[in-house]
C-alpha positions in Angstrom: -9.2 15.2 -1.4 -10.0 11.7 0.1 -7.0 9.1 -0.6 -5.4 6.0 0.6 -1.7 6.2 1.3 -0.1 2.5 0.0 3.4 2.0 1.8 5.6 -0.8 0.7 8.3 -0.8 3.6 9.8 -4.0 2.4 9.2 -6.4 -0.3 12.1 -8.9 -1.0 13.1 -12.4 -1.3 16.1 -14.8 0.0 17.6 -16.9 -2.6 21.0 -18.6 -1.3 21.3 -15.9 1.5 21.2 -12.9 -1.0 17.8 -10.8 -1.3 15.7 -10.7 -4.9 13.2 -9.0 -6.1 9.9 -10.6 -5.5 6.1 -10.0 -6.5 3.4 -9.2 -4.0 -0.5 -8.7 -4.6 -1.8 -6.2 -2.3 -5.6 -5.9 -1.7 -6.9 -2.6 0.4 -10.4 -2.8 1.8 -12.4 0.2 3.4 -14.6 -1.6 5.6 -15.4 -4.7 4.1 -15.6 -3.5 0.9 -12.7 -4.3 -1.7 -11.7 -0.9 -3.5 -8.2 -2.3 -5.2 -5.8 -4.5 -6.3 -2.4 -3.7 -7.1 0.8 -5.8 -7.9 3.9 -4.9 -6.9 7.1 -6.3 -8.2 10.8 -5.9 -6.9 12.7 -5.1 -4.7 13.0 -2.4 -2.2 14.2 -2.3 1.9 13.0 1.4 2.0 10.0 2.6 1.9 8.0 3.7 -1.5 4.5 5.0 -1.6 1.8 5.3 -3.9 -1.6 7.0 -3.3 -5.2 5.9 -4.5 -8.5 8.0 -4.8 -10.9 6.9 -2.4 -13.9 7.7 -0.5 -15.4 6.1 2.9 -18.1 7.0 5.7 -17.0 8.7 9.2 -15.6 5.4 11.1 -15.0 2.7 8.2 -11.6 1.0 8.7 -9.2 1.0 6.0 -6.9 -2.1 6.0 -4.6 -4.1 3.1 -4.1 -7.9 3.0 -0.9 -9.0 0.8 0.1 -12.5 -0.8 4.0 -12.5 -1.1 6.6 -15.1 -2.3 9.1 -13.7 -0.1 9.1 -11.1 2.5 6.6 -8.1 2.8 6.0 -5.0 5.1 2.9 -3.1 3.5 0.8 -0.1 4.8 -2.1 1.8 4.1 -3.4 4.5 5.7 -6.1 7.5 5.0 -5.4 10.9 4.0 -6.9 14.3 3.4 -4.9 15.7 0.1 -4.8 19.3 -0.9 -6.8 19.4 -4.4 -4.9 22.1 -6.1 -1.3 20.7 -5.0 -1.7 16.9 -4.0 0.1 17.8 -0.7 -0.8 15.8 2.3 -3.1 18.3 4.3 -1.8 18.5 8.2 
């Protein structure tokens, strides 16, 4: 099963030299086609991942763009997942 692994590596805003929660809007593309928009809120310095079901043609690039009022580091990678147990195929 084709999926895209969306990982939020960092998300926070600095307020009076303290880290506080913030909000980000991530747009996930396959090629030039927008396939999903994700609203993300909170604060993290540890990676948090989510899987999105998607299909794409061989050679199409998967990418993410985001808007955030603070600091964000977000990535996407295409993955194949086992249809019965949902683990990533090696």
